[in-house]
C-alpha angles and dihedrals in degrees: 000000000000107000092233135088124245093257092050090048091052092050092049090050093050092050092052099038098082092053092045094049091049094049120112092236091061098041098049120086110271118242130202126003120350114262122257092226096058103167133053088243091059092049094047090048090055091051094048091049087053092051093045100045103020093213119164122274088246092056093045089047090057090052092049098037093243137118114257090245089060090052090051093050092047093054091046089058098040104043097066089056091051088048091056095048104033110022120108111266124201111264107231090191091073094098123163089256093062113087113212137159106242127188116204128191144144128231127200128214124193117240135189116276108270118238096222118076094223092055091046089057093048096049102041111112115208089199096053095031091226142073113287146162120231127212127181122211128194116206135183117232089251089066101258115138106222104173141024121194126221118273110270133190116263092244093068115096120240092240092051090052089053092051091052094049129074111294117255121245107284098230097041120111107244124203119192141155130250091279087077097060105150096034089106088065095060101030137041132232093030121159117198133167120259114251122217115242121228111279093007136091131222119259119246089252092054091047091053090049091051092049092050091048093047090049091052094044091053085088092071092044088054088050090055088052091054090051093047093053080085097074094209085076097045108038125068105296109238101178134085112295094230091070096049094087093048093050094046088051093050093050092046087053090051089052090051089049090053089058096045098256 
C-alpha cells in the first residue's frame, strides 16, 4: 500500500515530526470538527498511499472519510516538510579531488497534453511521441542517489540537460548512455557506448565494451525502477508541473532511505 516497510515508515515519521509539531497549523487553536486523520502517522500514511497507487483525491478521500479538498490541503502542508527531511540534497563533499564512479541518466514521464501551444511544444518528446517531463539523476556505484536535476520538458535533449545542470566532479569516472554523446568534449573520464555508423558494423571489441557498459549501467536502470514503483512517477502525471520536481525528490529520498543512505 505504501511502498515502504514499517521501520522505514517509523524513521520517516520521526524525521518529519519536529517540523510538523512546530508548524503554525498544529500550534494554533483548532476550529470546527476534529479531523479524521488525527495523528501525523495517519496523515503520512495517506500521502504514501497516494504516491504508491496514484489514485484520485476523490477516491483517497472516500478511503479516509474526507472531502477531496481536505486531502489536497493536507498534502500541500505535509509535502514541504518531507522535502526538507527526505529530499536529495547536494553533496558538497563531491570536490574535483574526490574520485568516484558516477552513473548519469535521464528518465521520462508522460504528462497530460498542455493547453497552451508553447508548453505543448516544450514538452513534446520526439522519442516517446507524446508529452513528457524529463529528470536526470546522478548515482554513485554503491547505489546512493546524490543529485536530482530540475524537471525539464520532454523536447530538451539529455545532453543539453546535463550542460544546464551543475558540472560533475572533474576527476570522477562518468558512465552514461548514447544520449550523452558530446559529454566527452566538455568533461574528462567519460565512458560512452560506441555507436554504429551508417553502412558499417561494430567490431567485436566495441560490442564487448558496449555489453560491459550496459551491464554496469543496469544499476541506474534498476534505480529508476525503484522510483517508479511509486506510480505517481510512472503513470501519466496529472498534477501541476511545479510540484513534479519536489515529488520526484521526495521519492528519491525514500529510495535512499530504503538502502540506508
